[in-house]
Every structure is written in C-alpha cells, then in structure tokens.
C-alpha positions, -999 to +999 in steps of 0.1 A: -410-594+067-426-568+046-451-539+046-480-540+022-476-503+014-439-506+005-431-506-033-397-523-026-415-551-007-438-556-037-409-558-060-392-585-038-424-605-036-429-604-073-392-615-078-395-643-053-427-655-070-412-654-105-381-673-093-405-699-076-388-693-042-412-701-015-417-676+013-441-668+041-453-632+041-454-614+074-465-578+078-439-559+098-464-533+109-490-557+123-467-584+134-438-564+148-406-584+152-396-591+188-364-580+204-352-617+204-359-620+167-340-589+159-311-600+180-310-634+162-313-617+128-285-593+136-262-620+148-269-642+117-266-613+092-231-601+102-243-566+094-240-535+117-271-531+137-278-496+123-284-513+089-316-527+104-332-492+107-355-479+080-337-446+076-361-433+050-392-439+072-413-412+088-409-428+123-371-427+120-372-391+109-397-380+135-376-395+163-345-377+149-327-411+150-299-399+126-287-378+155-295-402+184-284-436+171-246-430+174-250-424+212-274-454+218-262-487+231-269-519+212-294-529+238-313-496+233-313-501+196-327-536+199-355-522+222-363-494+198-364-517+167-388-540+186-410-511+196-422-503+161-420-524+130-420-493+108-385-486+122-372-518+107-356-520+072-377-541+048-381-564+032-363-590+053-358-624+038-351-649+067-336-682+058-320-708+080-285-698+070-289-661+059-307-628+063-312-605+034-321-569+043-337-546+018-342-557-018-313-556-041-320-579-070-283-587-078-277-597-041-309-617-038-300-635-071-266-644-058-279-657-025-312-673-034-316-683-070-291-711-071 
C-alpha cells in the first residue's frame, strides 16, 4: 500500500525494485483498505493500533486525532482507518507472514532481503 505523492513510498518502491523483491503496488488513496484488512494487518503485525495512523498527515491533524485517539475504542479506530486511506501509515508491505509499516531501510533489509 502506498500513495503516489509520498516520497517515503517512492523510496520504498525504489529499494524493493533494486533488491528485486516483487510487490504489487496499491494506491491507499484510491483503493482504501477495508476494516477487515486493517484488522488482519493489525493482528499480524503485533503493533499497537495507533501505529497504523499517519500522524503527519493533514487528515489526522484536521480531525485533531492526537487528542481524540486515546479516548477511542479499538473498533472506532478500525472504522476511522477504513474511512480514509490518507489516515493510514504508509507504505505498508504485506507478506504472508509479516507486515512492515512505514519505510525504515534497516528494518526492511532485515525482514525482506534474505
């Protein structure tokens, strides 16, 4: 999952291409992840759900989610993430056995370039 206007997504795509790691590109803005997908990714990732939010995004800031998230239930957070792809942290690399959220080259190297 990526967004074509995101420089971090472009770096991740370039890195994957250089490492000859195959991937399917899906635009998070036009093909918003469903609630069910987000729930599956969250379970598989072992990360706190709040890590799935794009905290530097305009939508996150305009909704004042920094203040609201701590009071929200997990179900409400799932619904919110599924409502707008721009709220979701990107890029997301989805593999059968792992989920990588955001692009940190060192972590992706450890997890993917074996």
